[in-house]
C-alpha positions as CSV (number, residue, x, y, z in Angstrom):
1,M,332.5,235.9,198.3
2,K,336.6,235.8,197.8
3,K,335.5,238.2,195.0
4,N,333.9,240.7,196.7
5,M,336.3,241.2,199.6
6,I,338.8,241.8,196.9
7,V,336.4,244.6,195.0
8,G,335.8,245.7,198.7
9,L,339.8,245.9,199.9
10,A,340.4,247.6,196.3
11,L,338.1,250.5,196.9
12,A,339.0,251.2,200.5
13,M,343.0,251.3,199.6
14,G,341.5,253.5,196.7
15,I,339.9,255.5,198.8
16,L,342.6,256.0,201.7
17,S,345.2,256.8,199.0
18,V,343.4,259.6,197.8
19,G,342.5,261.1,201.0
20,A,346.2,260.6,202.0
21,I,347.4,262.1,199.0
22,S,344.8,265.3,199.2
23,A,345.6,266.0,203.0
24,S,349.4,266.2,202.0
25,A,349.1,268.5,199.0
26,A,346.2,270.7,200.5
27,T,349.0,273.9,202.7
28,S,348.0,276.9,204.1
29,C,348.7,279.5,202.2
30,C,350.2,281.0,205.5
31,G,352.1,278.1,205.7
32,N,353.7,278.9,202.2
33,G,354.3,282.7,203.5
34,N,351.6,284.4,201.9
35,C,350.5,286.0,204.5
36,A,351.8,289.7,205.4
37,D,354.6,291.0,207.6
38,K,354.5,289.4,211.2
39,Q,354.5,292.9,213.1
40,V,351.3,293.6,210.8
41,V,349.9,290.1,211.7
42,Q,350.4,291.0,215.4
43,Q,348.9,294.1,214.8
44,F,345.5,292.8,213.4
45,T,345.5,290.1,215.9
46,Q,345.4,293.1,218.8
47,E,343.0,294.9,216.8
48,T,340.8,292.0,216.2
49,S,341.1,290.2,219.4
50,A,338.1,291.9,221.2
51,L,336.1,290.7,217.7
52,S,337.2,286.9,217.7
53,S,336.5,286.5,221.3
54,T,332.7,287.8,220.8
55,V,332.6,285.4,217.5
56,K,334.0,282.2,219.7
57,A,331.4,283.2,222.4
58,K,328.6,283.7,220.2
59,D,329.7,280.3,218.0
60,L,329.7,278.9,221.3
61,E,326.2,280.1,222.9
62,L,324.6,278.7,219.3
63,R,326.0,275.3,219.7
64,G,324.7,275.1,223.2
65,L,321.0,276.1,221.4
66,Y,321.3,272.9,219.2
67,G,321.8,270.7,222.1
68,Y,318.3,271.9,223.4
69,E,315.1,269.9,222.9
70,G,313.0,273.3,222.4
71,F,315.1,274.7,219.8
72,D,314.5,278.4,219.3
73,I,315.2,279.4,215.6
74,R,314.8,282.8,216.0
75,K,317.6,283.1,218.6
76,A,320.0,280.9,216.6
77,D,319.0,283.3,213.4
78,E,320.1,285.8,215.6
79,L,323.2,284.3,216.6
80,E,324.0,283.2,212.8
81,A,323.5,286.9,211.9
82,E,325.8,288.5,214.8
83,I,328.5,286.1,213.9
84,K,328.2,286.9,210.4
85,D,328.2,290.6,211.1
86,L,331.4,290.4,213.5
87,K,333.6,287.8,210.7
88,G,332.4,291.1,208.3
89,K,334.3,293.5,210.5
90,I,337.3,290.9,210.9
91,K,337.3,290.8,207.2
92,V,337.2,294.8,207.3
93,V,340.2,294.8,209.3
94,A,342.4,292.3,207.5
95,D,341.8,294.4,204.1
96,K,342.9,297.7,205.9
97,Y,346.1,295.6,207.0
98,G,346.3,293.7,203.7
99,I,345.8,290.1,205.2
100,S,344.6,287.8,202.8
101,S,341.7,286.1,203.9
102,C,343.5,282.6,204.4
103,C,345.4,283.7,207.1
104,L,342.1,284.6,209.0
105,S,342.0,281.5,210.8
């Protein structure tokens, strides 16, 4: 019994330490200064603010669909396609301004 507890405790500590190390090592590329100039980012944000708010609204609507018992798969597919299309448009604008994809959070 003691042996099983020790093995279980060692496994738990190993998992926790690996998780902590990987979380501390993972940094955003924007945190490293790899994003574009602040003025360019501001222009990008202004140009895509309407698209971003539409993506958020569609995502919220999609999440609402998943909460219903009578789930409408066609409506969910339409919303997912619209979200994908909007994100593609945002990506095009980001490419125009030279903003890397990791900065598009």
